[in-house]
C-alpha positions, 0 to 999 in steps of 0.5 A: 693213436687212431686211424683216419681212412678217407677215400678219394674218388673211391679208387684209394685209399689213405690211412693218417694215424692221429692221436684222438684226444687231439681230434676231440679236443679240436673237432666238436665234430671227432668230439661227438664221434669219440663221446657219444657212444658211437660206432665209431668209438670202438673203432680203430679206423674211422672212414671219412669218404667226405674229406680230399687228403689234403684238406684233412691232412692240413686239418690234423696238423694244425690240431697238433701245431696250431698253424695253418698254411692258408693262401688265397688258392685253398682258404675257401676249401679249408675253411669248408672242411673246418666247417664240416668237420667243426674244427673250431681253432681252424675256423678262426684260423680262417675267418682272420684270415679272411678278413685280414688279407682281404683285397680288391680281387678277392673281396667279392669271393668272400661275399659269395663264400659267406653267403652260401654257408649263412656266415653273417659276421663274414658277409658284413665284414667282407660288403664293408670292404667293398663300400670302402675299397669301392674304385678299385673293387669296380676295376677287377674282372669278378665285378662285371658278374655281380648280379643286378641286385648286389650291385643296386645294393652297393650303389644305394648304401650310405656306406658307399665311400667315393671321392667322385660321382664320376666312380660311380658312373664308370663302375656302371658303365663297366657292369653294362658293356660287359654284357650289354645285349640283357643289361641296357635295360637296366641302365636307367635304374642304375644310373639314377644311383649317380648324382650327376649335379655334383660332377665337374664340368670336366668330368661331365665331358667324360661322361658325355664322351663314354660310347654308351650313349651311341645305343639309340635305346638311351637317346632320351636318357641322356637327355634326362642326365643332361638335364639333371646335370645342368639343373640348378634344382635339383632334388635335395638328395641329389646335392650332395652325397652323404657317407655314413661310416660305423665308426665314427669321430667324436669330439669331447670337451675341449677350448674354444672361441667365441665366434668374434674371437673375442673371448675363450671357454672351455666346453663339456659338450660331446659331438659325433660326425654324423656323416660325410658330405661331398659336395660339387667337386673336392667340396667336402662337409662334415655333418655334426651332431651333439652326443650330449655332455660330459657328466663331470665338469668341462674339460681341456687338455684331457685323454681320452680312450677307446676299450670294449666300445666304451669311451674314456675320459681321463683328467685334464683341465677345468680352467687355465690356472696351474690349479685347474687339473682334474685326477677324475676319469669318466 
C-alpha cells in the first residue's frame, strides 16, 4: 500500500492510500516514478500538488474498477489530468466518450480542447461532426464565438453537409450579427461561400428580407448577391455544391439492363460515389467514378463486407443458369 498526498490551494493536505502496483500498471507517469529509481520510489507518501482532489480520486478509482463516471461537466478536467498522469486506460475511456457522446452543443468545446492539447485524431473527429451537423451546430450560442478563420474553414470545406444554401446564409448572418461592429467588414468574404444561384425564389425572398442589408455599407454587396442569383452564367462552382464524404458508396458488379431495355448482362465493374451534388432547390445528383474491375469473373447476387478497411466479395452467380453459382472470395 502506498500513499498519495495532494494539496488543494495549499490549505489542506489529503492522503489517499493506493497500491503502488496498481498505479504503475495504469499510469506511465507512476510507472516511471516507481521503476526508474526516482526518490519517490523510496517514499511511503508521494506529493502531487498539481492535481485536484476530485480528479485524482476518480482516476485512482478507475485504476481499480476499469470504469469512469464521465459527464460533460467533468470530462475535460478528467481528460486533462489523465494526460498529465499518462493514465492510458482512463484516456481511452475519455476519448471514447468525447467522440461517442458529442452533440451540437459540445462539439465546438471538443475542437478547442483538441487544439489546445494537440490531439489531431480527436480534432478530426470533432470537425467531421461539425461538418455533418452544421445546421444544428450553427443554431447554438457557441457558434457565434468561432474565430473568422475557423468559420471560413468550415464554410469552404468539401465535407460541409447542408441540404440548402439558405442554411449556409443563415449561419453567416447569425455569426455577423452577433458582433456587427467588427464583423460586417467580413461579410463579402463570408458570403462568397454561399451559392446563391442554387436557391429557390422562396429561399431568396428570405435572404432579401434579412435586416442585415439595412446597413448602408452592404448596399453594394446586396446588389452583387442579387445579380449572382439572377444570372444564368454563374461560374461552374456555383451551379452545384459538391459534398465529398470520407466514406463512400461502392457499386460492385450486378445485373444490368441496356439503355433500350432490350437485353440484360452481368457486370464486373466497380463504381464509387465520388461526391453528392446539391443543385437548385431539392435537386441532387451523385457523381459516379469507375473504381476498377473485379479480379475474377462478373457476378451478381453476391454478398459483400468491409473489414479493417478492406472490401470482400463472396459468392454470387456469373450467369442465370442453375449451375452458375460461384464459391470464390476476393
